[in-house]
Structures are given as structure tokens and as C-alpha cells.
C-alpha positions in Angstrom: -47.0 -162.5 43.9 -47.3 -166.3 43.2 -50.3 -168.5 43.4 -50.6 -172.3 43.1 -53.1 -173.6 40.6 -53.8 -176.8 38.9 -54.0 -175.5 35.3 -49.6 -174.5 34.2 -51.4 -172.3 31.8 -53.3 -170.4 34.3 -50.2 -170.1 36.3 -48.5 -168.7 33.8 -51.0 -165.8 32.3 -51.3 -165.0 36.0 -48.0 -164.4 37.2 -47.4 -162.7 33.3 -50.5 -160.7 34.3 -48.7 -159.7 38.1 -45.7 -158.6 36.1 -47.4 -156.2 33.5 -49.5 -154.7 36.6 -46.5 -154.1 38.4 -44.7 -152.2 34.8 -48.2 -150.0 35.4 -49.0 -152.0 31.7 -53.1 -152.3 32.5 -54.2 -153.0 29.1 -52.1 -156.1 28.7 -52.1 -157.1 32.6 -55.5 -157.2 31.7 -55.3 -159.5 29.0 -53.4 -161.8 31.1 -55.4 -161.9 33.8 -58.3 -162.7 31.5 -56.5 -165.7 30.3 -56.3 -167.1 33.3 -59.4 -166.9 34.1 -60.5 -168.6 30.9 -57.7 -171.4 32.2 -58.9 -171.9 35.3 -62.8 -170.4 36.5 -61.9 -171.0 40.2 -58.6 -169.4 40.2 -59.5 -166.7 42.9 -56.3 -164.8 43.0 -56.4 -163.8 39.4 -60.4 -162.7 39.6 -58.8 -160.4 42.6 -55.7 -158.8 40.5 -58.2 -158.3 37.6 -60.2 -156.8 39.5 -57.6 -154.4 41.3 -56.3 -153.9 37.4 -60.0 -153.1 36.4 -60.3 -150.5 39.7 -57.0 -149.0 38.4 -58.7 -148.7 34.7 -61.7 -147.0 36.5 -64.4 -150.0 35.0 -65.8 -150.1 39.0 -69.3 -152.3 38.1 -66.3 -154.8 36.3 -63.8 -154.6 39.4 -67.1 -154.9 41.7 -68.2 -157.8 40.0 -64.9 -159.1 40.1 -64.3 -159.0 43.8 -67.6 -160.2 44.6 -66.8 -163.7 42.3 -63.5 -163.5 44.5 -65.0 -163.1 47.7 -67.4 -166.3 46.6 -64.3 -168.4 45.6 -62.1 -167.7 48.9 -62.9 -167.9 52.4 -60.7 -165.3 53.4 -62.4 -162.4 52.0 -61.0 -159.3 54.4 -58.8 -157.9 51.3 -61.4 -158.5 48.7 -64.1 -157.1 50.8 -61.7 -153.6 51.7 -61.0 -153.6 47.9 -64.8 -154.1 46.8 -65.2 -151.2 49.4 -63.2 -149.1 47.5 -64.4 -149.7 44.3 -67.9 -149.2 45.3 -66.9 -145.6 46.7 -65.7 -144.8 43.2 -68.7 -145.9 41.7 -70.4 -143.7 43.7 -72.6 -146.0 46.1 -71.7 -145.0 49.5 -73.9 -147.2 51.5 -72.4 -150.4 49.5 -68.6 -149.4 50.2 -70.1 -148.5 54.1 -71.5 -151.7 54.2 -68.4 -153.5 52.8 -65.7 -151.3 54.8 -67.8 -152.7 58.1 -68.5 -156.1 57.2 -64.4 -155.8 56.0 -63.8 -154.7 60.0 -65.7 -157.5 60.8 -63.6 -160.0 59.9 -60.6 -158.3 61.6 -61.3 -156.5 64.3 -57.7 -154.8 64.0 -58.6 -153.5 60.9 -58.4 -149.4 61.8 -58.4 -148.6 58.6 -61.5 -150.1 57.3 -63.1 -148.4 60.6 -61.5 -145.6 59.5 -62.8 -145.2 55.9 -66.7 -146.9 57.4 -66.1 -143.4 59.6 -65.1 -141.2 56.8 -68.5 -142.2 54.8 -71.1 -141.9 57.8 -69.9 -138.6 58.0 -70.0 -137.5 54.1 -73.9 -139.4 54.7 -74.8 -137.5 57.4 -74.6 -140.2 60.1 -72.7 -137.8 62.2 -73.2 -140.3 65.8 -72.5 -143.7 63.3 -69.8 -141.7 62.6 -68.0 -140.8 66.0 -68.8 -144.3 66.5 -66.9 -146.4 63.5 -63.8 -143.8 64.6 -63.7 -144.6 67.9 -63.5 -148.7 66.7 -60.8 -147.5 64.8 -58.7 -145.9 67.2 -59.7 -149.0 69.6 -58.0 -150.7 67.1 -55.0 -148.2 66.5 -54.3 -145.8 69.1 -52.2 -143.3 67.9 -54.3 -142.9 65.0 -54.3 -139.0 64.4 -56.8 -138.9 61.5 -59.3 -140.8 63.4 -59.3 -138.6 66.0 -59.0 -135.5 63.8 -62.1 -136.9 61.9 -63.9 -137.8 64.8 -63.5 -134.4 66.3 -65.4 -133.4 63.3 -68.3 -135.5 63.5 -68.7 -134.6 67.0 -68.6 -130.6 66.2 -71.5 -131.9 63.8 -73.5 -133.3 66.9 -72.3 -129.8 68.5 -70.3 -131.5 71.0 -67.5 -129.1 71.2 -65.6 -129.5 74.1 -65.1 -133.2 72.7 -63.8 -131.9 70.1 -61.4 -130.1 71.3 -60.0 -133.0 73.6 -60.2 -135.2 69.8 -58.5 -132.0 67.9 -55.9 -132.1 70.9 -55.1 -135.6 71.1 -54.9 -135.2 67.3 -51.8 -132.8 67.4 -50.4 -134.4 70.6 -49.8 -137.3 68.1 -48.7 -135.3 65.1 -47.5 -132.2 65.7 -47.2 -130.7 62.3 -50.6 -131.9 61.5 -52.0 -128.0 60.6 -55.6 -129.0 59.9 -55.9 -129.9 63.1 -54.7 -126.5 65.2 -57.1 -124.7 62.6 -59.8 -126.6 62.6 -59.7 -126.4 66.8 -58.7 -122.8 66.7 -62.0 -122.5 64.8 -64.1 -124.0 67.6 -62.6 -122.2 70.2 -63.3 -119.3 67.8 -66.7 -120.6 68.1 -67.3 -121.4 71.7 -65.9 -117.4 72.0 -62.2 -118.1 73.3 -60.4 -115.6 71.3 -57.3 -115.7 72.2 -57.2 -119.6 73.0 -58.0 -120.1 69.1 -54.9 -117.2 68.4 -52.6 -119.6 70.1 -53.7 -122.9 68.1 -53.9 -120.7 64.8 -50.0 -119.2 66.0 -49.4 -123.2 65.9 -50.4 -123.7 62.8 -48.4 -121.3 61.1 -45.2 -122.0 63.0 -46.2 -126.0 61.5 -46.1 -125.3 58.1 -45.8 -121.7 56.9 -46.4 -122.0 53.7 -50.0 -123.2 54.5 -52.0 -120.1 53.3 -55.2 -121.3 54.5 -53.5 -121.0 58.3 -52.9 -117.0 57.6 -56.4 -116.6 56.3 -57.8 -118.1 59.9 -55.5 -116.0 62.0 -56.1 -113.0 59.9 -59.9 -113.2 60.3 -59.5 -113.8 64.1 -57.3 -110.8 64.6 -59.8 -108.5 62.6 -62.4 -109.8 65.2 -60.0 -109.3 67.9 -59.1 -105.6 65.7 -55.4 -106.4 65.5 -55.9 -104.3 62.0 -52.3 -104.3 61.0 -51.5 -107.9 62.4 -54.8 -108.9 60.2 -53.5 -107.3 57.2 -50.1 -108.8 57.5 -51.9 -112.2 57.8 -54.1 -111.3 54.7 -50.9 -110.4 52.7 -49.0 -113.7 53.4 -51.5 -116.1 52.5 -51.6 -114.5 49.3 -47.8 -114.3 49.0 -48.1 -118.0 49.8 -50.5 -118.5 47.3 -52.2 -116.0 45.1 -54.7 -118.2 43.6 -56.6 -118.3 47.2 -60.0 -116.7 46.5 -60.8 -116.4 50.3 -57.2 -114.4 50.9 -58.4 -111.8 48.4 -62.3 -112.2 49.7 -60.8 -111.4 53.3 -58.5 -108.8 52.6 -61.0 -106.4 50.8 -63.5 -107.0 53.6 -60.5 -105.1 55.5 -59.7 -102.4 53.2 -63.6 -101.7 52.9 -63.2 -101.3 56.8 -60.4 -98.6 56.8 -62.3 -97.4 53.6 -59.7 -98.0 51.2 -63.1 -98.9 48.1 -61.1 -99.1 45.4 -58.4 -101.6 47.0 -61.6 -104.0 48.4 -63.1 -103.7 45.1 -59.7 -104.8 43.5 -59.2 -107.5 45.7 -63.2 -108.8 45.6 -62.2 -108.9 41.5 -59.6 -111.2 42.2 -61.2 -113.2 44.4 -64.3 -113.7 41.9 -62.0 -114.2 38.8 -60.7 -116.9 40.9 -63.9 -118.7 41.8 -67.2 -117.2 39.8 -69.4 -119.0 42.3 -68.1 -116.9 44.8 -71.3 -115.1 46.4 -69.7 -113.9 49.6 -67.6 -112.1 47.4 -69.8 -110.8 45.1 -72.2 -109.8 48.2 -69.2 -107.5 49.9 -68.2 -106.1 46.8 -71.5 -104.6 46.5 -70.6 -103.4 49.8 -67.5 -101.7 48.9 -69.7 -100.2 45.6 -72.2 -98.5 47.5 -69.6 -96.9 49.8 -68.6 -95.6 46.3 -71.9 -94.3 45.6 -72.3 -97.1 42.8 -75.7 -98.4 43.7 -76.2 -99.9 40.3 -72.9 -101.8 40.4 -73.8 -102.8 44.3 -77.4 -104.0 43.1 -75.8 -105.8 40.2 -73.2 -107.6 42.7 -76.0 -108.5 45.4 -78.5 -110.2 43.3 -75.5 -112.3 41.4 -75.2 -113.0 45.3 -78.6 -114.0 45.8 -78.5 -116.6 42.7 -75.7 -118.0 44.1 -77.1 -119.2 47.4 -75.8 -115.9 49.5 -80.1 -115.5 51.0 -78.4 -113.0 53.2 -77.8 -110.7 50.5 -81.0 -110.7 49.6 -81.9 -108.1 52.7 -79.6 -105.5 50.6 -81.3 -106.1 47.4 -84.7 -105.2 48.9 -83.2 -102.3 51.2 -81.3 -100.8 48.7 -82.3 -102.1 45.3 -86.0 -101.8 44.8 
């Protein structure tokens, strides 16, 4: 990367900074960009690249200030706006990042990525309708944007537009046949709508798309549990744990199945492992309490239900009120 400037010292320092940055020698690159700016304070590309360097060094306030200076100096500000948005997001200024992404996209109607990131921030901020609008603009700019279809579906789910979400998830999987998360989320929506057999088909697709992804087996195992295919459910939970022995959700769900099959000791062992992997997993405490109650360990059960309540599982309080007072 090279840039024209009247001051030869500035150009030399700038080019040296680019070389050092590409070598990932960030501190030295920063010093070179400092020299370039000192030699020529109007050298806009030096401000921009120093900002990029500061972003990588996690000096987000400094990066934002430099991107702002670049915007002031350069009339072609799309890239600086996009980059400043990223720095603001990393600096936990989501509202500021959202405005920058939107301004960047307004400068270039074909900037699908800026619209996509704007949609993601809207989703995080709970602005689901605006998220749908931003994802739609991203899709308008890039018709095969599978991730935008997928995330628009998520926003539609929050708005309880389940039919619209299903259509978007299906389009995402059409565009990206290996997009496991889209199959899983589509299956979850279909399950939520009560179409369990259709949901099973999507979970099957998820497993086929990536047989190593443990969460697909967990989701399919839970659905098979609902369909009373307990052998199939157990096989899926076992496979999930085989693929990822550190997945607390797999152990918790297998524990629930063992509890139903009256293997209470086996259930407790699975809940123990889930809690070991995630000590804040309130549902594992609640479920372990149920298994302990089935073994007549009411003291242990009450302790677990109280722990679950303290971890935000309000339903567990019903067990405490009924059995522990």
C-alpha cells in the first residue's frame, strides 16, 4: 500500500508502517504512523492505518479518534465509517457502532456487510423490527447472503413471525447446504410450532451436514425424547458426548432420560458432570434434585432446588415450596 503526500518523510514513515503492520509488528508500525502524521498532519491514510493498528492493539478510544480524523480529512469515508463502527462495537458503544454502519451503508447501497452488521446490532439491542429491515437491505445488496437470511429468520422468531422465519431458514439452507445452525434453528421453530416430524427431518439434515457437531445430536435427542423414541434419544445423547465430552447440555439431557428410565444413580452422575462443566447451569441443579428425590435424598434434593432457584430457575422454587418447608 502506498500513498501520495507532499512530504517525503511522511511517505517514507507511512510505507515503513505498512510494512511493519503486515509483518504484525504492531508497536513498531504504530511508531512509524506517528512519525508520518507528525511530518504531515493532513496525511489522511496515515490516520486511517494508525487507527487500524490501534484497533488491533485494543486501544479502541485511540482508534475511534483516529478514524474520526480520517473522516474529517477524506471525502471518501465509507471505509473509515465501517472501521470506526467496528472499533465502537468493540468498545461497547453499540448505538454508536449502529449509526456508523448505517451511515457507511448509506454511502454505498451495495455495502451488504455494513447492513448485515447493523442488523446484528439491532438484534442485540432488542430492535427486532429494525433488524429485519437491515437484514433485508443486506439481502437486497447481496441476494445470496445466506447469513443474512439466517439472522433475519432469528429476528422474525423474536417477532413471532414463525412462518417468515421458516422461509428464511429454508433459503439459508438452500444457499448453504452445509449450514448446520440453520437446519438446527429451522428444526427448533418447527418443533415450537408442533410439527415434530418436520423438525426431525431438519435435525437429520443438520447431523448429515456435519456429523461432528454435538449440538445437533442434543437437539435431535430431545426431539426423539418427545416422540418417545427413547433408544434413539439415548443414542443421540451418547453420540453428542462422544463428539464433545465437555458439552454440559448433552449430559443434562441424557441425565433427564436416565431419570425417566429410573436409572437415578446414572442420572445423578450425568447431572454431576454437567454441573462440573458449568457451575451456573441452574437446570442441571433442578434436575439433579429431582433424581435425588427419587432416591429419597430429600435434603440433597432441596439443596439442589435452592441452588437452581438462586441461579435463576424460578420453576425450581415450586419444588422448594412443596417439598422443603
